[in-house]
MIPA-972838 format. One record per residue: residue in three letters; x, z, y of N, C-alpha, C in turn. Coordinates in steps of 0.001 Angstrom, whole numbers, plus 500000, padded with zeros to 6 digits. Layout:
N
{pt "Ala",{X,Z,Y},{X,Z,Y},{X,Z,Y}}
...
//
This chain:
247
{pt "Met",{509505,556356,492010},{508227,555686,492212},{508410,554331,492912}}
{pt "Lys",{509250,554356,493966},{509508,553132,494699},{510150,552077,493798}}
{pt "Lys",{511020,552583,492890},{511691,551663,491967},{510683,550954,491093}}
{pt "Trp",{509723,551721,490567},{508713,551131,489707},{507810,550173,490482}}
{pt "Leu",{507525,550496,491746},{506713,549603,492571},{507438,548276,492800}}
{pt "Ala",{508751,548352,493039},{509548,547152,493259},{509587,546293,492005}}
{pt "Val",{509763,546952,490842},{509790,546235,489570},{508438,545576,489303}}
{pt "Ser",{507375,546324,489574},{506024,545785,489358},{505764,544592,490268}}
{pt "Ala",{506185,544705,491535},{505988,543616,492489},{506764,542381,492049}}
{pt "Ala",{507986,542583,491576},{508802,541470,491106},{508168,540806,489891}}
{pt "Phe",{507637,541630,488987},{506993,541095,487781},{505772,540262,488154}}
{pt "Val",{504956,540797,489061},{503753,540073,489487},{504128,538760,490154}}
{pt "Ser",{505187,538790,490986},{505617,537581,491686},{506066,536510,490695}}
{pt "Val",{506884,536929,489715},{507356,535989,488703},{506189,535439,487894}}
{pt "Tyr",{505246,536310,487573},{504081,535902,486792},{503237,534882,487567}}
{pt "Met",{503072,535116,488889},{502291,534190,489703},{502985,532826,489796}}
{pt "Val",{504306,532858,489970},{505057,531595,490009},{504905,530854,488691}}
{pt "Phe",{504958,531602,487590},{504795,531017,486260},{503420,530354,486134}}
{pt "Leu",{502385,531055,486600},{501029,530512,486514},{500900,529231,487336}}
{pt "Ile",{501465,529268,488554},{501368,528099,489423},{502145,526932,488830}}
{pt "Ala",{503338,527228,488315},{504196,526175,487770},{503534,525440,486620}}
{pt "Phe",{502745,526166,485840},{502122,525560,484668},{500617,525350,484845}}
{pt "Leu",{500176,525419,486121},{498764,525171,486411},{498451,523710,486091}}
{pt "Pro",{497434,523447,485262},{497126,522064,484893},{496803,521214,486120}}
{pt "Ala",{497356,520018,486161},{497145,519146,487301},{495680,518737,487427}}
{pt "Asn",{495005,518530,486287},{493612,518101,486355},{492716,519179,486978}}
{pt "Phe",{493123,520462,486852},{492373,521544,487489},{492423,521399,489008}}
{pt "Val",{493611,521066,489518},{493782,520907,490964},{493042,519672,491463}}
{pt "Val",{493170,518541,490734},{492524,517299,491146},{491017,517462,491211}}
{pt "Asn",{490451,518197,490256},{489002,518395,490233},{488504,519201,491425}}
{pt "Lys",{489411,519954,492080},{489033,520760,493233},{489176,520005,494553}}
{pt "Val",{489801,518815,494491},{490059,518041,495703},{488957,516993,495897}}
{pt "Lys",{488428,516948,497126},{487414,515951,497450},{488095,514689,497940}}
{pt "Leu",{488020,513630,497150},{488699,512379,497463},{487780,511423,498211}}
{pt "Pro",{488350,510489,498986},{487535,509458,499645},{486744,508657,498621}}
{pt "Lys",{485621,508098,499053},{484753,507357,498149},{485429,506121,497553}}
{pt "Asn",{486419,505581,498263},{487054,504357,497776},{488216,504630,496821}}
{pt "Ile",{488390,505904,496427},{489456,506267,495491},{488848,506965,494278}}
{pt "Gln",{489158,506466,493092},{488701,507085,491854},{489904,507367,490962}}
{pt "Val",{489959,508583,490437},{491097,509019,489638},{490721,509060,488169}}
{pt "Gly",{491570,508451,487327},{491363,508477,485885},{491886,509765,485283}}
{pt "Pro",{492043,509824,483960},{492529,511033,483284},{493876,511505,483839}}
{pt "Val",{493980,512839,484037},{495192,513444,484586},{495763,514430,483572}}
{pt "Ser",{497075,514411,483395},{497731,515338,482478},{498970,515922,483143}}
{pt "Gly",{499537,516971,482510},{500723,517599,483055},{500397,518768,483962}}
{pt "Thr",{501397,519223,484717},{501235,520351,485632},{501305,519847,487066}}
{pt "Ile",{501119,520786,488018},{501160,520365,489416},{502570,519952,489835}}
{pt "Trp",{503591,520354,489064},{504966,519976,489384},{505312,518596,488855}}
{pt "His",{504768,518266,487715},{505018,516955,487118},{503750,516528,486389}}
{pt "Ser",{503029,515628,487006},{501758,515203,486428},{501722,513693,486249}}
{pt "Lys",{500799,513247,485411},{500621,511825,485162},{499151,511469,485279}}
{pt "Ile",{498882,510389,486013},{497527,509871,486159},{497474,508524,485443}}
{pt "Asp",{496611,508416,484456},{496554,507180,483671},{496229,505969,484540}}
{pt "Ser",{495251,506123,485428},{494878,505006,486293},{494266,505536,487586}}
{pt "Leu",{494442,504750,488630},{493935,505114,489948},{493291,503875,490554}}
{pt "Leu",{492025,503981,490949},{491321,502848,491544},{491235,503053,493052}}
{pt "Val",{491889,502168,493803},{491849,502211,495263},{491177,500928,495735}}
{pt "Glu",{489984,501058,496333},{489159,499900,496651},{488914,499126,495353}}
{pt "Arg",{489456,497910,495242},{489282,497121,494013},{490592,496926,493261}}
{pt "Thr",{491609,497687,493635},{492909,497566,492992},{493143,498728,492037}}
{pt "Val",{493481,498413,490783},{493751,499435,489780},{495256,499661,489689}}
{pt "Ile",{495682,500908,489865},{497093,501282,489756},{497243,502098,488481}}
{pt "Asn",{498094,501649,487571},{498262,502306,486274},{499558,503107,486200}}
{pt "Asn",{499558,504068,485261},{500770,504824,484932},{501398,505466,486169}}
{pt "Val",{500644,506346,486805},{501103,507023,488020},{501761,508347,487649}}
{pt "Asn",{503047,508501,487976},{503785,509732,487699},{504116,510441,489007}}
{pt "Val",{503749,511718,489095},{503896,512485,490332},{504852,513656,490109}}
{pt "His",{505880,513755,490947},{506850,514847,490867},{506862,515596,492199}}
{pt "Val",{506647,516910,492152},{506714,517741,493355},{508093,518387,493427}}
{pt "Asn",{508773,518200,494544},{510091,518809,494766},{509893,520264,495169}}
{pt "Trp",{510183,521195,494232},{509904,522607,494516},{510807,523155,495613}}
{pt "Leu",{511986,522576,495798},{512867,523041,496877},{512265,522752,498249}}
{pt "Ser",{511465,521688,498331},{510851,521347,499612},{509824,522385,500042}}
{pt "Leu",{509307,523143,499074},{508339,524183,499418},{508989,525301,500218}}
{pt "Ile",{510273,525532,499951},{510992,526579,500674},{511079,526236,502155}}
{pt "Ala",{511189,524937,502462},{511263,524481,503851},{509875,524248,504440}}
{pt "Phe",{508831,524648,503698},{507442,524487,504134},{507125,523031,504472}}
{pt "Asn",{507719,522118,503720},{507438,520697,503881},{507360,520060,502493}}
{pt "Pro",{506267,520307,501781},{506142,519792,500414},{506402,518291,500339}}
{pt "Thr",{507268,517899,499411},{507624,516492,499229},{507260,516062,497815}}
{pt "Val",{506600,514921,497724},{506128,514418,496441},{506700,513029,496208}}
{pt "Asp",{507337,512831,495052},{507835,511513,494656},{506878,510912,493634}}
{pt "Ile",{506456,509690,493898},{505459,509039,493051},{506010,507703,492553}}
{pt "Glu",{505886,507483,491258},{506230,506199,490657},{504992,505671,489930}}
{pt "Phe",{504800,504359,489940},{503595,503810,489320},{503863,502427,488751}}
{pt "Gly",{503003,502034,487815},{503124,500737,487186},{504295,500654,486225}}
{pt "Gly",{504736,499450,485935},{505834,499220,484996},{505649,497898,484292}}
{pt "Ala",{506687,497475,483582},{506665,496170,482920},{505547,496049,481888}}
{pt "Leu",{505132,497176,481304},{504117,497147,480253},{502706,497351,480786}}
{pt "Tyr",{502573,497449,482105},{501272,497746,482697},{500852,496661,483679}}
{pt "Ala",{499555,496371,483679},{499018,495431,484660},{498890,496130,486010}}
{pt "Gly",{498889,495349,487066},{498681,495921,488394},{499974,496168,489147}}
{pt "Pro",{499875,496824,490307},{501036,497053,491171},{502099,497920,490501}}
{pt "Glu",{503342,497751,490960},{504464,498530,490452},{505320,498977,491635}}
{pt "Gly",{505797,500224,491589},{506663,500670,492673},{506849,502165,492721}}
{pt "Lys",{507300,502640,493871},{507540,504063,494066},{507403,504397,495544}}
{pt "Val",{507198,505694,495842},{507035,506130,497219},{507301,507623,497311}}
{pt "Arg",{507731,508071,498468},{507908,509503,498731},{506915,509918,499821}}
{pt "Val",{506184,510988,499545},{505180,511492,500482},{505581,512896,500929}}
{pt "Ser",{505538,513143,502242},{505875,514461,502777},{504944,514775,503947}}
{pt "Gly",{505166,515937,504580},{504348,516312,505723},{502917,516652,505372}}
{pt "Val",{502701,517113,504135},{501340,517436,503685},{500714,518517,504561}}
{pt "Leu",{501537,519438,505079},{501031,520542,505887},{501065,520236,507379}}
{pt "Ser",{501532,519036,507753},{501591,518690,509176},{501177,517229,509345}}
{pt "Asp",{502119,516380,509761},{501827,514955,509883},{502246,514245,508601}}
{pt "Leu",{501266,513746,507888},{501538,513083,506616},{502462,511890,506834}}
{pt "Ala",{503518,511821,506020},{504496,510744,506174},{504784,510096,504831}}
{pt "Ile",{505005,508791,504868},{505395,508013,503694},{506741,507359,503997}}
{pt "Thr",{507683,507516,503091},{508993,506898,503270},{509427,506238,501956}}
{pt "Asp",{510360,505330,502086},{510982,504687,500915},{509961,504084,499953}}
{pt "Leu",{508920,503478,500507},{507934,502828,499639},{508437,501451,499232}}
{pt "Gln",{508399,501198,497945},{508714,499887,497398},{507572,499483,496483}}
{pt "Leu",{506941,498370,496795},{505747,497949,496070},{505838,496479,495728}}
{pt "Glu",{505493,496156,494488},{505353,494772,494068},{503938,494588,493518}}
{pt "Ile",{503254,493582,494034},{501866,493364,493638},{501611,491876,493522}}
{pt "Ser",{500745,491508,492598},{500387,490107,492419},{499752,489563,493699}}
{pt "Ala",{500229,488412,494147},{499661,487797,495345},{498179,487493,495154}}
{pt "Asn",{497794,487207,493918},{496388,486869,493679},{495476,488078,493820}}
{pt "Glu",{495998,489274,493508},{495192,490488,493705},{494848,490661,495167}}
{pt "Ile",{495787,490324,496034},{495533,490411,497474},{494585,489306,497915}}
{pt "Ala",{494841,488084,497441},{494051,486933,497868},{492573,487080,497532}}
{pt "Gln",{492281,487663,496365},{490892,487781,495943},{490105,488811,496758}}
{pt "Gln",{490791,489570,497603},{490110,490539,498448},{489996,490064,499896}}
{pt "Leu",{490416,488816,500139},{490357,488255,501486},{489247,487210,501576}}
{pt "Pro",{488630,487063,502756},{487573,486054,502939},{488173,484670,503149}}
{pt "Leu",{488562,484007,502054},{489199,482697,502143},{488162,481612,502427}}
{pt "Pro",{488551,480551,503174},{487593,479482,503503},{487158,478681,502289}}
{pt "Ile",{488019,478603,501253},{487669,477918,500007},{488219,478751,498856}}
{pt "Pro",{487652,478603,497650},{488191,479334,496495},{489649,478940,496240}}
{pt "Ala",{490507,479928,496027},{491924,479650,495800},{492546,480771,494994}}
{pt "Gln",{493580,480421,494257},{494371,481402,493514},{495780,481430,494082}}
{pt "Ala",{496306,482630,494272},{497666,482774,494793},{498626,483054,493642}}
{pt "Lys",{499827,482537,493732},{500802,482657,492660},{501968,483564,493074}}
{pt "Asn",{502606,484136,492047},{503823,484934,492202},{503554,486314,492813}}
{pt "Ile",{504624,486969,493245},{504577,488396,493590},{504859,488622,495080}}
{pt "Val",{504122,489552,495661},{504359,489987,497038},{505095,491325,496996}}
{pt "Ser",{506193,491435,497737},{506970,492671,497803},{506749,493346,499152}}
{pt "Val",{506455,494640,499113},{506213,495415,500336},{507215,496561,500390}}
{pt "Thr",{507874,496716,501533},{508797,497815,501756},{508372,498558,503024}}
{pt "Ile",{508186,499873,502906},{507893,500691,504086},{509000,501719,504226}}
{pt "Asp",{509766,501593,505299},{510835,502553,505559},{510259,503880,506026}}
{pt "Glu",{509253,503795,506912},{508637,505016,507422},{507223,504729,507911}}
{pt "Phe",{506312,505602,507526},{504937,505568,508018},{504505,506997,508283}}
{pt "Val",{504042,507263,509507},{503538,508589,509862},{502077,508445,510262}}
{pt "Leu",{501222,509180,509575},{499783,509096,509814},{499443,509511,511240}}
{pt "Gly",{498532,508771,511863},{498108,509087,513217},{496684,508632,513454}}
{pt "Gln",{496301,508517,514709},{494955,508088,515070},{495004,506737,515780}}
{pt "Pro",{494209,505744,515333},{493336,505843,514153},{494073,505651,512822}}
{pt "Val",{495295,505113,512869},{496005,504830,511613},{497395,505443,511582}}
{pt "Cys",{498191,505205,512617},{499603,505568,512527},{500176,506075,513842}}
{pt "Gln",{501249,506861,513691},{502109,507207,514818},{503363,506330,514779}}
{pt "Gln",{503849,506103,513566},{505019,505250,513359},{504797,504400,512117}}
{pt "Leu",{505347,503210,512149},{505296,502330,510984},{506417,501299,511098}}
{pt "Ser",{507245,501231,510081},{508292,500213,510032},{508466,499760,508592}}
{pt "Gly",{508578,498469,508410},{508734,497921,507070},{508560,496420,507100}}
{pt "Asn",{508455,495822,505939},{508283,494383,505876},{507560,493964,504610}}
{pt "Val",{507033,492759,504643},{506331,492156,503508},{506980,490800,503243}}
{pt "Lys",{507194,490485,501960},{507815,489204,501632},{507137,488588,500408}}
{pt "Trp",{506842,487316,500522},{506226,486560,499429},{507149,485392,499098}}
{pt "Asp",{508020,485599,498122},{508964,484554,497711},{508269,483496,496877}}
{pt "Asn",{508696,482240,497058},{508119,481127,496298},{506597,481146,496359}}
{pt "Ala",{506088,481373,497553},{504641,481450,497741},{503978,480128,497351}}
{pt "Ala",{502822,480245,496699},{502084,479049,496291},{500636,479424,496040}}
{pt "Ile",{499757,478449,496235},{498349,478661,495926},{497839,477454,495135}}
{pt "Ile",{496781,477691,494377},{496073,476602,493709},{494749,476447,494438}}
{pt "Ala",{494601,475323,495136},{493379,475048,495895},{492964,473603,495665}}
{pt "Leu",{491675,473409,495489},{491142,472065,495235},{491866,471406,494054}}
{pt "Ser",{492112,472222,493018},{492740,471768,491764},{494166,471262,491961}}
{pt "Glu",{494826,471716,493017},{496189,471273,493293},{497081,472478,493586}}
{pt "Leu",{498286,472473,492998},{499265,473522,493270},{499974,473195,494582}}
{pt "Val",{499893,474138,495519},{500455,473908,496850},{501585,474902,497102}}
{pt "Pro",{502841,474443,497136},{503943,475355,497465},{503947,475666,498959}}
{pt "Leu",{504178,476921,499299},{504134,477360,500692},{505485,477855,501197}}
{pt "Gly",{506508,477769,500346},{507809,478283,500754},{507851,479801,500665}}
{pt "Thr",{508683,480403,501473},{508772,481863,501538},{508092,482366,502804}}
{pt "Leu",{507161,483315,502642},{506459,483905,503774},{506888,485363,503914}}
{pt "Ser",{507164,485769,505129},{507559,487152,505360},{506864,487672,506616}}
{pt "Ala",{506710,488992,506691},{506026,489612,507824},{506635,490969,508105}}
{pt "Lys",{506450,491422,509328},{506975,492709,509766},{505832,493695,509942}}
{pt "Leu",{506042,494949,509509},{505047,496008,509668},{505428,496865,510870}}
{pt "Thr",{504481,497044,511795},{504726,497858,512981},{503476,498652,513332}}
{pt "Cys",{503635,499569,514266},{502509,500375,514752},{502396,500166,516257}}
{pt "Glu",{501195,499855,516714},{500967,499623,518135},{499643,500247,518551}}
{pt "Glu",{499706,501176,519495},{498514,501882,519978},{497732,502503,518826}}
{pt "Gly",{498467,503026,517859},{497839,503719,516741},{497305,502824,515648}}
{pt "Lys",{497466,501521,515785},{496968,500580,514784},{498131,499963,514023}}
{pt "Gly",{497958,499796,512713},{498984,499171,511898},{498906,497654,512012}}
{pt "Leu",{500047,497024,512255},{500082,495570,512408},{500975,494931,511351}}
{pt "Val",{500526,493794,510834},{501322,492963,509935},{501519,491630,510650}}
{pt "Val",{502734,491393,511136},{503010,490220,511965},{503796,489196,511149}}
{pt "Leu",{503184,488051,510904},{503818,486997,510106},{504973,486368,510878}}
{pt "Asp",{506088,486165,510193},{507226,485462,510781},{506808,484015,511047}}
{pt "Lys",{506918,483589,512298},{506454,482248,512671},{507321,481139,512094}}
{pt "Asn",{508495,481466,511596},{509357,480458,510973},{508942,480244,509516}}
{pt "Asn",{507838,479547,509329},{507341,479269,507985},{506976,477797,507859}}
{pt "Asp",{506812,477356,506616},{506576,475935,506342},{505174,475472,506707}}
{pt "Leu",{504273,476393,507043},{502884,476030,507303},{502580,475837,508783}}
{pt "Gly",{503483,476293,509644},{503188,476242,511068},{502112,477239,511444}}
{pt "Val",{502137,478403,510791},{501120,479428,511016},{501709,480600,511795}}
{pt "Thr",{500972,481046,512797},{501249,482324,513457},{500045,483212,513185}}
{pt "Phe",{500294,484442,512738},{499166,485285,512327},{499541,486757,512414}}
{pt "Thr",{498594,487560,512872},{498758,489012,512921},{497526,489672,512325}}
{pt "Ala",{497740,490504,511305},{496646,491284,510717},{496712,492698,511277}}
{pt "Glu",{495558,493287,511513},{495481,494608,512128},{494672,495559,511255}}
{pt "Ile",{495233,496760,511033},{494521,497801,510300},{494079,498839,511312}}
{pt "Gly",{492765,498979,511485},{492244,499852,512520},{491451,501028,511987}}
{pt "Thr",{490469,501461,512760},{489660,502625,512435},{488990,502491,511075}}
{pt "Asn",{489036,503591,510294},{488421,503637,508965},{488983,502586,508012}}
{pt "Gly",{490216,502149,508274},{490851,501190,507383},{490340,499768,507525}}
{pt "Ala",{489545,499505,508580},{489020,498151,508780},{490174,497183,509047}}
{pt "Ile",{490152,496029,508367},{491220,495046,508497},{490676,493787,509167}}
{pt "Ser",{491386,493314,510171},{491031,492072,510837},{492303,491259,511040}}
{pt "Gly",{492139,489958,511210},{493307,489103,511392},{493022,487993,512373}}
{pt "Asn",{494064,487541,513054},{493893,486517,514071},{495174,485693,514184}}
{pt "Gly",{495028,484374,514256},{496205,483530,514395},{495830,482065,514475}}
{pt "Tyr",{496844,481210,514300},{496629,479769,514419},{497451,479013,513374}}
{pt "Leu",{496931,477857,512993},{497659,476916,512157},{497841,475636,512964}}
{pt "Thr",{499095,475234,513135},{499402,474009,513874},{499867,472941,512882}}
{pt "Pro",{499055,471912,512635},{499426,470874,511654},{500720,470162,512047}}
{pt "His",{501486,469755,511035},{502704,468993,511269},{502842,467943,510173}}
{pt "Gln",{503820,467080,510288},{503956,465933,509379},{504168,466339,507926}}
{pt "Asn",{504848,467442,507697},{505169,467853,506331},{504142,468813,505732}}
{pt "Leu",{503002,468935,506375},{501966,469830,505857},{501448,469313,504521}}
{pt "Pro",{501376,470163,503476},{500878,469718,502164},{499492,469097,502272}}
{pt "Lys",{499240,468042,501469},{497960,467339,501526},{496785,468254,501237}}
{pt "Ala",{496978,469194,500294},{495878,470105,499959},{495492,470960,501155}}
{pt "Ile",{496476,471335,501974},{496178,472118,503179},{495441,471244,504187}}
{pt "Glu",{495840,469972,504288},{495161,469057,505200},{493675,468932,504842}}
{pt "Gln",{493378,468935,503543},{491987,468817,503110},{491165,470047,503470}}
{pt "Val",{491866,471176,503662},{491172,472427,503998},{490867,472510,505493}}
{pt "Leu",{491600,471770,506309},{491492,471888,507765},{490053,471766,508287}}
{pt "Pro",{489223,470844,507756},{487845,470761,508265},{487053,472057,508093}}
{pt "Phe",{487432,472875,507102},{486735,474144,506897},{487123,475175,507963}}
{pt "Leu",{488183,474890,508712},{488675,475855,509693},{488066,475669,511075}}
{pt "Gly",{487229,474623,511234},{486619,474382,512543},{487349,473285,513300}}
{pt "Arg",{487234,473319,514617},{487836,472281,515452},{489176,472748,516020}}
{pt "Gln",{490023,471756,516309},{491294,472050,516946},{491070,472400,518416}}
{pt "Asp",{491943,473267,518950},{491858,473574,520368},{492660,472554,521168}}
{pt "Arg",{492810,472769,522446},{493494,471809,523309},{494967,471626,522938}}
{pt "Glu",{495514,472629,522238},{496926,472546,521836},{497078,472012,520417}}
{pt "Gly",{495973,471549,519832},{496029,470968,518497},{496088,471993,517385}}
{pt "Arg",{495715,473234,517673},{495794,474310,516688},{494416,474597,516079}}
{pt "Tyr",{494426,475086,514847},{493214,475567,514206},{493235,477106,514236}}
{pt "Arg",{492112,477681,514613},{492022,479140,514703},{491851,479742,513308}}
{pt "Leu",{492614,480769,513026},{492497,481512,511777},{492076,482930,512116}}
{pt "Met",{491025,483416,511480},{490599,484792,511750},{489678,485288,510640}}
{pt "Phe",{489701,486613,510472},{488743,487258,509558},{488495,488668,510044}}
//
C-alpha cells in the first residue's frame, strides 16, 4: 500500500511540475495587477520562456521582450529572471537585464540598455524645443529596491557624440557621462563635471518615481553659439556667473 502511495505521490508531483512548466504566460500576466504606467501587449510562451510583443512604460515602448526563468534558481528559493528586449529590427530601447530577489529584496544586475537620446529628451521639460541625436548607453551593475527607491545602486550613463538640434542648428556637445548612485534611499544621476558645456548637474529619482534635477551652467569662451542663444531662457546669472538649471 505504501508503495502505491509513493508512486501516486511521485506521479502527482511530476504532473504538477509538467502543468506549471507549460502554464501559459498570458494566464499568469492576466492575474498580475500592474502599475498604471505599465501596459503589456500580447504575451506568448510559458512561464519558463515567454515573449511579450510590446511593453509600454510611461511613454516609452519596449518591443520584442523575451523572458527566461532560471529553474535552478527556484531550488535556492531565489527566482532569477533573464530578460532581453529590442533588437536591430525593432524600434525603441535595446538591451538585457537580470532580475532576482522576487521573494525578498528585488534586485537588478547586469543591465545593459541602449536608447535613443531623443526618446529621453522628449520626456524632459526643455526650455526650448530641441531634438537630441545618437544613442545613450546605460549600465547598471547592481540595483536593490528600497525605500523610497533603492538600498543600493551602482552604474553609469554615457552619451557618446552627444548633439542636439536647437534653433535650427546642430550643436555638438561632446561626450557626456554620469554616475548612478543611491543616497538616503534616492537614486541619483550625477553628471561628470568634465564636459564641454561647463555643466554640473544631478538628477534625483524619489518617492513614486518623481524625477527632479538641479545644477548649473557656467558659460565659457568655447560655448556653442546655439547654447549662448538659449541662455536668456535660463534666467539670470548668479554672483558666480552661473545659470541655474532645474526641473
